[in-house]
PDB file of N, CA, C and O in Angstrom:
ATOM      1  N   ARG A   1     140.413  38.337  18.448  1.00  0.00           N
ATOM      2  CA  ARG A   1     139.692  39.510  17.899  1.00  0.00           C
ATOM      3  C   ARG A   1     138.817  39.012  16.700  1.00  0.00           C
ATOM      4  O   ARG A   1     137.654  39.382  16.539  1.00  0.00           O
ATOM      5  N   THR A   2     139.431  38.197  15.926  1.00  0.00           N
ATOM      6  CA  THR A   2     138.635  37.598  14.713  1.00  0.00           C
ATOM      7  C   THR A   2     137.440  36.829  15.134  1.00  0.00           C
ATOM      8  O   THR A   2     136.364  36.995  14.559  1.00  0.00           O
ATOM      9  N   HIS A   3     137.591  35.943  16.173  1.00  0.00           N
ATOM     10  CA  HIS A   3     136.564  35.075  16.558  1.00  0.00           C
ATOM     11  C   HIS A   3     135.391  35.896  17.171  1.00  0.00           C
ATOM     12  O   HIS A   3     134.211  35.674  16.901  1.00  0.00           O
ATOM     13  N   LEU A   4     135.835  36.884  18.039  1.00  0.00           N
ATOM     14  CA  LEU A   4     134.788  37.740  18.613  1.00  0.00           C
ATOM     15  C   LEU A   4     134.040  38.537  17.575  1.00  0.00           C
ATOM     16  O   LEU A   4     132.825  38.717  17.656  1.00  0.00           O
ATOM     17  N   GLY A   5     134.775  39.004  16.611  1.00  0.00           N
ATOM     18  CA  GLY A   5     134.143  39.648  15.523  1.00  0.00           C
ATOM     19  C   GLY A   5     133.165  38.801  14.732  1.00  0.00           C
ATOM     20  O   GLY A   5     132.128  39.336  14.342  1.00  0.00           O
ATOM     21  N   VAL A   6     133.402  37.541  14.466  1.00  0.00           N
ATOM     22  CA  VAL A   6     132.545  36.539  13.832  1.00  0.00           C
ATOM     23  C   VAL A   6     131.273  36.415  14.773  1.00  0.00           C
ATOM     24  O   VAL A   6     130.151  36.538  14.282  1.00  0.00           O
ATOM     25  N   LEU A   7     131.447  36.173  16.111  1.00  0.00           N
ATOM     26  CA  LEU A   7     130.322  36.008  16.925  1.00  0.00           C
ATOM     27  C   LEU A   7     129.456  37.237  17.019  1.00  0.00           C
ATOM     28  O   LEU A   7     128.234  37.091  17.063  1.00  0.00           O
ATOM     29  N   LEU A   8     129.990  38.423  17.052  1.00  0.00           N
ATOM     30  CA  LEU A   8     129.276  39.666  17.098  1.00  0.00           C
ATOM     31  C   LEU A   8     128.500  39.744  15.747  1.00  0.00           C
ATOM     32  O   LEU A   8     127.315  40.077  15.783  1.00  0.00           O
ATOM     33  N   ARG A   9     129.074  39.467  14.614  1.00  0.00           N
ATOM     34  CA  ARG A   9     128.471  39.543  13.336  1.00  0.00           C
ATOM     35  C   ARG A   9     127.281  38.571  13.249  1.00  0.00           C
ATOM     36  O   ARG A   9     126.270  38.905  12.632  1.00  0.00           O
ATOM     37  N   GLN A  10     127.376  37.449  13.818  1.00  0.00           N
ATOM     38  CA  GLN A  10     126.266  36.481  13.783  1.00  0.00           C
ATOM     39  C   GLN A  10     125.118  36.951  14.760  1.00  0.00           C
ATOM     40  O   GLN A  10     123.940  36.724  14.484  1.00  0.00           O
ATOM     41  N   ALA A  11     125.459  37.546  15.794  1.00  0.00           N
ATOM     42  CA  ALA A  11     124.431  38.064  16.795  1.00  0.00           C
ATOM     43  C   ALA A  11     123.773  39.350  16.328  1.00  0.00           C
ATOM     44  O   ALA A  11     122.559  39.529  16.428  1.00  0.00           O
ATOM     45  N   LEU A  12     124.657  40.283  15.790  1.00  0.00           N
ATOM     46  CA  LEU A  12     124.185  41.618  15.584  1.00  0.00           C
ATOM     47  C   LEU A  12     124.075  42.044  14.035  1.00  0.00           C
ATOM     48  O   LEU A  12     123.485  43.073  13.708  1.00  0.00           O
ATOM     49  N   GLY A  13     124.665  41.209  13.133  1.00  0.00           N
ATOM     50  CA  GLY A  13     124.745  41.582  11.678  1.00  0.00           C
ATOM     51  C   GLY A  13     126.016  42.315  11.389  1.00  0.00           C
ATOM     52  O   GLY A  13     126.822  42.667  12.250  1.00  0.00           O
ATOM     53  N   GLU A  14     126.125  42.512  10.114  1.00  0.00           N
ATOM     54  CA  GLU A  14     127.378  43.110   9.541  1.00  0.00           C
ATOM     55  C   GLU A  14     127.338  44.689   9.822  1.00  0.00           C
ATOM     56  O   GLU A  14     126.249  45.250   9.947  1.00  0.00           O
ATOM     57  N   GLY A  15     128.397  45.307   9.906  1.00  0.00           N
ATOM     58  CA  GLY A  15     128.460  46.766  10.110  1.00  0.00           C
ATOM     59  C   GLY A  15     129.603  47.251  10.813  1.00  0.00           C
ATOM     60  O   GLY A  15     130.328  46.492  11.455  1.00  0.00           O
ATOM     61  N   PRO A  16     129.798  48.485  10.722  1.00  0.00           N
ATOM     62  CA  PRO A  16     130.984  49.137  11.556  1.00  0.00           C
ATOM     63  C   PRO A  16     130.815  49.018  12.978  1.00  0.00           C
ATOM     64  O   PRO A  16     131.824  48.920  13.676  1.00  0.00           O
ATOM     65  N   ARG A  17     129.520  49.015  13.569  1.00  0.00           N
ATOM     66  CA  ARG A  17     129.430  48.870  15.031  1.00  0.00           C
ATOM     67  C   ARG A  17     129.929  47.579  15.431  1.00  0.00           C
ATOM     68  O   ARG A  17     130.510  47.531  16.515  1.00  0.00           O
ATOM     69  N   THR A  18     129.805  46.496  14.736  1.00  0.00           N
ATOM     70  CA  THR A  18     130.203  45.194  15.332  1.00  0.00           C
ATOM     71  C   THR A  18     131.810  45.207  15.428  1.00  0.00           C
ATOM     72  O   THR A  18     132.388  44.606  16.333  1.00  0.00           O
ATOM     73  N   GLU A  19     132.454  45.895  14.486  1.00  0.00           N
ATOM     74  CA  GLU A  19     133.953  46.041  14.588  1.00  0.00           C
ATOM     75  C   GLU A  19     134.266  46.918  15.802  1.00  0.00           C
ATOM     76  O   GLU A  19     135.213  46.640  16.538  1.00  0.00           O
ATOM     77  N   TYR A  20     133.561  47.862  15.990  1.00  0.00           N
ATOM     78  CA  TYR A  20     133.903  48.799  17.201  1.00  0.00           C
ATOM     79  C   TYR A  20     133.592  47.985  18.450  1.00  0.00           C
ATOM     80  O   TYR A  20     134.419  47.981  19.362  1.00  0.00           O
ATOM     81  N   LEU A  21     132.450  47.292  18.557  1.00  0.00           N
ATOM     82  CA  LEU A  21     132.147  46.565  19.745  1.00  0.00           C
ATOM     83  C   LEU A  21     133.133  45.504  20.049  1.00  0.00           C
ATOM     84  O   LEU A  21     133.443  45.280  21.219  1.00  0.00           O
ATOM     85  N   ALA A  22     133.675  44.801  19.007  1.00  0.00           N
ATOM     86  CA  ALA A  22     134.697  43.773  19.228  1.00  0.00           C
ATOM     87  C   ALA A  22     135.893  44.464  19.905  1.00  0.00           C
ATOM     88  O   ALA A  22     136.439  43.890  20.848  1.00  0.00           O
ATOM     89  N   ASP A  23     136.312  45.605  19.501  1.00  0.00           N
ATOM     90  CA  ASP A  23     137.449  46.300  19.979  1.00  0.00           C
ATOM     91  C   ASP A  23     137.128  46.748  21.457  1.00  0.00           C
ATOM     92  O   ASP A  23     137.938  46.578  22.368  1.00  0.00           O
ATOM     93  N   ALA A  24     135.949  47.306  21.625  1.00  0.00           N
ATOM     94  CA  ALA A  24     135.584  47.767  22.991  1.00  0.00           C
ATOM     95  C   ALA A  24     135.553  46.719  24.061  1.00  0.00           C
ATOM     96  O   ALA A  24     136.041  46.914  25.174  1.00  0.00           O
ATOM     97  N   LEU A  25     134.917  45.499  23.668  1.00  0.00           N
ATOM     98  CA  LEU A  25     134.825  44.358  24.505  1.00  0.00           C
ATOM     99  C   LEU A  25     136.188  43.875  24.842  1.00  0.00           C
ATOM    100  O   LEU A  25     136.441  43.624  26.020  1.00  0.00           O
ATOM    101  N   LEU A  26     137.079  43.722  23.933  1.00  0.00           N
ATOM    102  CA  LEU A  26     138.472  43.292  24.113  1.00  0.00           C
ATOM    103  C   LEU A  26     139.250  44.267  24.974  1.00  0.00           C
ATOM    104  O   LEU A  26     140.023  43.812  25.817  1.00  0.00           O
ATOM    105  N   ALA A  27     139.107  45.533  24.828  1.00  0.00           N
ATOM    106  CA  ALA A  27     139.756  46.453  25.575  1.00  0.00           C
ATOM    107  C   ALA A  27     139.487  46.313  27.136  1.00  0.00           C
ATOM    108  O   ALA A  27     140.338  46.525  28.001  1.00  0.00           O
ATOM    109  N   ALA A  28     138.211  45.935  27.355  1.00  0.00           N
ATOM    110  CA  ALA A  28     137.804  45.655  28.773  1.00  0.00           C
ATOM    111  C   ALA A  28     138.568  44.462  29.349  1.00  0.00           C
ATOM    112  O   ALA A  28     138.684  44.346  30.569  1.00  0.00           O
ATOM    113  N   LEU A  29     139.079  43.595  28.518  1.00  0.00           N
ATOM    114  CA  LEU A  29     139.942  42.388  28.986  1.00  0.00           C
ATOM    115  C   LEU A  29     141.392  42.710  28.966  1.00  0.00           C
ATOM    116  O   LEU A  29     142.137  41.832  29.400  1.00  0.00           O
ATOM    117  N   SER A  30     141.927  43.823  28.535  1.00  0.00           N
ATOM    118  CA  SER A  30     143.306  43.955  28.488  1.00  0.00           C
ATOM    119  C   SER A  30     144.050  43.836  29.836  1.00  0.00           C
ATOM    120  O   SER A  30     143.499  44.223  30.867  1.00  0.00           O
ATOM    121  N   ALA A  31     145.196  43.349  29.848  1.00  0.00           N
ATOM    122  CA  ALA A  31     145.900  43.177  31.049  1.00  0.00           C
ATOM    123  C   ALA A  31     146.081  44.576  31.799  1.00  0.00           C
ATOM    124  O   ALA A  31     145.942  44.600  33.022  1.00  0.00           O
ATOM    125  N   GLU A  32     146.348  45.587  31.190  1.00  0.00           N
ATOM    126  CA  GLU A  32     146.400  46.881  31.806  1.00  0.00           C
ATOM    127  C   GLU A  32     145.137  47.219  32.518  1.00  0.00           C
ATOM    128  O   GLU A  32     145.172  47.631  33.678  1.00  0.00           O
ATOM    129  N   HIS A  33     144.019  47.060  31.864  1.00  0.00           N
ATOM    130  CA  HIS A  33     142.686  47.366  32.510  1.00  0.00           C
ATOM    131  C   HIS A  33     142.351  46.423  33.597  1.00  0.00           C
ATOM    132  O   HIS A  33     141.797  46.813  34.624  1.00  0.00           O
ATOM    133  N   PHE A  34     142.686  45.149  33.385  1.00  0.00           N
ATOM    134  CA  PHE A  34     142.383  44.184  34.462  1.00  0.00           C
ATOM    135  C   PHE A  34     143.218  44.539  35.762  1.00  0.00           C
ATOM    136  O   PHE A  34     142.667  44.547  36.862  1.00  0.00           O
ATOM    137  N   LEU A  35     144.507  44.821  35.611  1.00  0.00           N
ATOM    138  CA  LEU A  35     145.343  45.174  36.753  1.00  0.00           C
ATOM    139  C   LEU A  35     144.838  46.505  37.407  1.00  0.00           C
ATOM    140  O   LEU A  35     144.853  46.673  38.626  1.00  0.00           O
ATOM    141  N   HIS A  36     144.399  47.418  36.530  1.00  0.00           N
ATOM    142  CA  HIS A  36     143.897  48.625  37.195  1.00  0.00           C
ATOM    143  C   HIS A  36     142.634  48.327  38.103  1.00  0.00           C
ATOM    144  O   HIS A  36     142.511  48.842  39.214  1.00  0.00           O
ATOM    145  N   GLN A  37     141.733  47.486  37.571  1.00  0.00           N
ATOM    146  CA  GLN A  37     140.574  47.118  38.335  1.00  0.00           C
ATOM    147  C   GLN A  37     141.000  46.387  39.578  1.00  0.00           C
ATOM    148  O   GLN A  37     140.539  46.737  40.664  1.00  0.00           O
ATOM    149  N   ARG A  38     141.858  45.386  39.482  1.00  0.00           N
ATOM    150  CA  ARG A  38     142.207  44.641  40.620  1.00  0.00           C
ATOM    151  C   ARG A  38     143.049  45.392  41.642  1.00  0.00           C
ATOM    152  O   ARG A  38     142.707  45.376  42.824  1.00  0.00           O
ATOM    153  N   ARG A  39     144.071  46.010  41.265  1.00  0.00           N
ATOM    154  CA  ARG A  39     145.117  46.673  42.191  1.00  0.00           C
ATOM    155  C   ARG A  39     144.704  48.176  42.453  1.00  0.00           C
ATOM    156  O   ARG A  39     144.687  48.660  43.585  1.00  0.00           O
ATOM    157  N   GLY A  40     144.398  48.816  41.399  1.00  0.00           N
ATOM    158  CA  GLY A  40     144.025  50.286  41.547  1.00  0.00           C
ATOM    159  C   GLY A  40     142.736  50.486  42.217  1.00  0.00           C
ATOM    160  O   GLY A  40     142.594  51.349  43.083  1.00  0.00           O
ATOM    161  N   ARG A  41     141.779  49.693  41.828  1.00  0.00           N
ATOM    162  CA  ARG A  41     140.416  49.865  42.274  1.00  0.00           C
ATOM    163  C   ARG A  41     140.002  48.946  43.348  1.00  0.00           C
ATOM    164  O   ARG A  41     138.959  49.138  43.973  1.00  0.00           O
ATOM    165  N   GLY A  42     140.828  47.903  43.593  1.00  0.00           N
ATOM    166  CA  GLY A  42     140.522  46.865  44.612  1.00  0.00           C
ATOM    167  C   GLY A  42     139.432  45.965  44.424  1.00  0.00           C
ATOM    168  O   GLY A  42     138.871  45.461  45.397  1.00  0.00           O
ATOM    169  N   MET A  43     139.042  45.690  43.103  1.00  0.00           N
ATOM    170  CA  MET A  43     137.992  44.870  42.870  1.00  0.00           C
ATOM    171  C   MET A  43     138.415  43.354  42.946  1.00  0.00           C
ATOM    172  O   MET A  43     139.468  42.973  42.437  1.00  0.00           O
ATOM    173  N   ASP A  44     137.604  42.556  43.563  1.00  0.00           N
ATOM    174  CA  ASP A  44     137.948  41.123  43.420  1.00  0.00           C
ATOM    175  C   ASP A  44     137.601  40.505  42.175  1.00  0.00           C
ATOM    176  O   ASP A  44     136.846  41.061  41.376  1.00  0.00           O
ATOM    177  N   LEU A  45     138.160  39.284  41.955  1.00  0.00           N
ATOM    178  CA  LEU A  45     138.013  38.609  40.618  1.00  0.00           C
ATOM    179  C   LEU A  45     136.488  38.439  40.228  1.00  0.00           C
ATOM    180  O   LEU A  45     136.082  38.678  39.091  1.00  0.00           O
ATOM    181  N   GLU A  46     135.740  38.040  41.182  1.00  0.00           N
ATOM    182  CA  GLU A  46     134.360  37.860  40.853  1.00  0.00           C
ATOM    183  C   GLU A  46     133.602  39.026  40.398  1.00  0.00           C
ATOM    184  O   GLU A  46     132.692  38.921  39.576  1.00  0.00           O
ATOM    185  N   THR A  47     133.976  40.175  40.940  1.00  0.00           N
ATOM    186  CA  THR A  47     133.457  41.484  40.599  1.00  0.00           C
ATOM    187  C   THR A  47     133.784  41.814  39.135  1.00  0.00           C
ATOM    188  O   THR A  47     132.945  42.240  38.342  1.00  0.00           O
ATOM    189  N   VAL A  48     135.091  41.580  38.839  1.00  0.00           N
ATOM    190  CA  VAL A  48     135.529  41.849  37.457  1.00  0.00           C
ATOM    191  C   VAL A  48     134.849  40.960  36.402  1.00  0.00           C
ATOM    192  O   VAL A  48     134.357  41.420  35.372  1.00  0.00           O
ATOM    193  N   ARG A  49     134.855  39.617  36.737  1.00  0.00           N
ATOM    194  CA  ARG A  49     134.159  38.608  35.943  1.00  0.00           C
ATOM    195  C   ARG A  49     132.728  39.030  35.747  1.00  0.00           C
ATOM    196  O   ARG A  49     132.281  39.094  34.602  1.00  0.00           O
ATOM    197  N   ALA A  50     131.989  39.318  36.779  1.00  0.00           N
ATOM    198  CA  ALA A  50     130.549  39.680  36.726  1.00  0.00           C
ATOM    199  C   ALA A  50     130.357  40.873  35.918  1.00  0.00           C
ATOM    200  O   ALA A  50     129.360  40.963  35.202  1.00  0.00           O
ATOM    201  N   GLY A  51     131.281  41.851  35.976  1.00  0.00           N
ATOM    202  CA  GLY A  51     131.164  43.044  35.240  1.00  0.00           C
ATOM    203  C   GLY A  51     131.244  42.799  33.789  1.00  0.00           C
ATOM    204  O   GLY A  51     130.427  43.309  33.022  1.00  0.00           O
ATOM    205  N   TRP A  52     132.284  41.967  33.352  1.00  0.00           N
ATOM    206  CA  TRP A  52     132.450  41.714  31.977  1.00  0.00           C
ATOM    207  C   TRP A  52     131.287  40.936  31.471  1.00  0.00           C
ATOM    208  O   TRP A  52     130.837  41.199  30.356  1.00  0.00           O
ATOM    209  N   HIS A  53     130.745  39.958  32.236  1.00  0.00           N
ATOM    210  CA  HIS A  53     129.477  39.279  31.768  1.00  0.00           C
ATOM    211  C   HIS A  53     128.366  40.239  31.568  1.00  0.00           C
ATOM    212  O   HIS A  53     127.649  40.139  30.573  1.00  0.00           O
ATOM    213  N   ALA A  54     128.173  41.213  32.505  1.00  0.00           N
ATOM    214  CA  ALA A  54     127.127  42.214  32.329  1.00  0.00           C
ATOM    215  C   ALA A  54     127.295  43.114  31.101  1.00  0.00           C
ATOM    216  O   ALA A  54     126.341  43.482  30.417  1.00  0.00           O
ATOM    217  N   LEU A  55     128.597  43.450  30.864  1.00  0.00           N
ATOM    218  CA  LEU A  55     128.911  44.294  29.626  1.00  0.00           C
ATOM    219  C   LEU A  55     128.534  43.564  28.366  1.00  0.00           C
ATOM    220  O   LEU A  55     127.837  44.085  27.495  1.00  0.00           O
ATOM    221  N   ALA A  56     129.027  42.312  28.291  1.00  0.00           N
ATOM    222  CA  ALA A  56     128.687  41.516  27.064  1.00  0.00           C
ATOM    223  C   ALA A  56     127.176  41.249  26.950  1.00  0.00           C
ATOM    224  O   ALA A  56     126.594  41.262  25.866  1.00  0.00           O
ATOM    225  N   GLY A  57     126.587  41.011  28.097  1.00  0.00           N
ATOM    226  CA  GLY A  57     125.055  40.805  28.131  1.00  0.00           C
ATOM    227  C   GLY A  57     124.307  42.023  27.599  1.00  0.00           C
ATOM    228  O   GLY A  57     123.342  41.920  26.841  1.00  0.00           O
ATOM    229  N   ALA A  58     124.829  43.246  28.057  1.00  0.00           N
ATOM    230  CA  ALA A  58     124.227  44.446  27.606  1.00  0.00           C
ATOM    231  C   ALA A  58     124.452  44.764  26.157  1.00  0.00           C
ATOM    232  O   ALA A  58     123.590  45.387  25.536  1.00  0.00           O
ATOM    233  N   VAL A  59     125.492  44.394  25.624  1.00  0.00           N
ATOM    234  CA  VAL A  59     125.766  44.524  24.183  1.00  0.00           C
ATOM    235  C   VAL A  59     124.828  43.674  23.444  1.00  0.00           C
ATOM    236  O   VAL A  59     124.105  44.145  22.566  1.00  0.00           O
ATOM    237  N   LEU A  60     124.819  42.430  23.773  1.00  0.00           N
ATOM    238  CA  LEU A  60     123.993  41.540  23.062  1.00  0.00           C
ATOM    239  C   LEU A  60     122.483  41.652  23.267  1.00  0.00           C
ATOM    240  O   LEU A  60     121.673  41.383  22.380  1.00  0.00           O
ATOM    241  N   GLY A  61     122.149  42.078  24.524  1.00  0.00           N
ATOM    242  CA  GLY A  61     120.725  42.177  24.800  1.00  0.00           C
ATOM    243  C   GLY A  61     120.082  43.472  24.136  1.00  0.00           C
ATOM    244  O   GLY A  61     118.877  43.539  23.891  1.00  0.00           O
ATOM    245  N   SER A  62     120.931  44.433  23.881  1.00  0.00           N
ATOM    246  CA  SER A  62     120.497  45.700  23.268  1.00  0.00           C
ATOM    247  C   SER A  62     120.618  45.648  21.771  1.00  0.00           C
ATOM    248  O   SER A  62     120.190  46.597  21.114  1.00  0.00           O
ATOM    249  N   GLY A  63     121.218  44.519  21.130  1.00  0.00           N
ATOM    250  CA  GLY A  63     121.446  44.602  19.745  1.00  0.00           C
ATOM    251  C   GLY A  63     122.588  45.485  19.504  1.00  0.00           C
ATOM    252  O   GLY A  63     122.787  45.896  18.361  1.00  0.00           O
ATOM    253  N   GLY A  64     123.373  45.822  20.490  1.00  0.00           N
ATOM    254  CA  GLY A  64     124.582  46.603  20.208  1.00  0.00           C
ATOM    255  C   GLY A  64     124.319  48.144  19.982  1.00  0.00           C
ATOM    256  O   GLY A  64     125.197  48.897  19.562  1.00  0.00           O
ATOM    257  N   ARG A  65     123.030  48.555  20.297  1.00  0.00           N
ATOM    258  CA  ARG A  65     122.623  49.880  20.047  1.00  0.00           C
ATOM    259  C   ARG A  65     122.978  50.753  21.282  1.00  0.00           C
ATOM    260  O   ARG A  65     122.711  51.955  21.286  1.00  0.00           O
TER     261      ARG A  65
END
C-alpha cells in the first residue's frame, strides 16, 4: 500500500485522490475479488491480468481524474 501510494503521488501529485486510488487499485487485487473473477465469473488469468493493466493505465493516463 505504501509503495503504491508513493508511486501514485509521484505520477499524480499529492492529495486525497491518490490515497483513494491506491486503495481502489489494491482492492482490485484482493484475493476475494480475484477468486470471484476466476471462479464466479469464469475469467481466465490473462483476462484478469489485462483488466488490471487497463485499470492502472486508465488511472495514470487520465491523471486519476
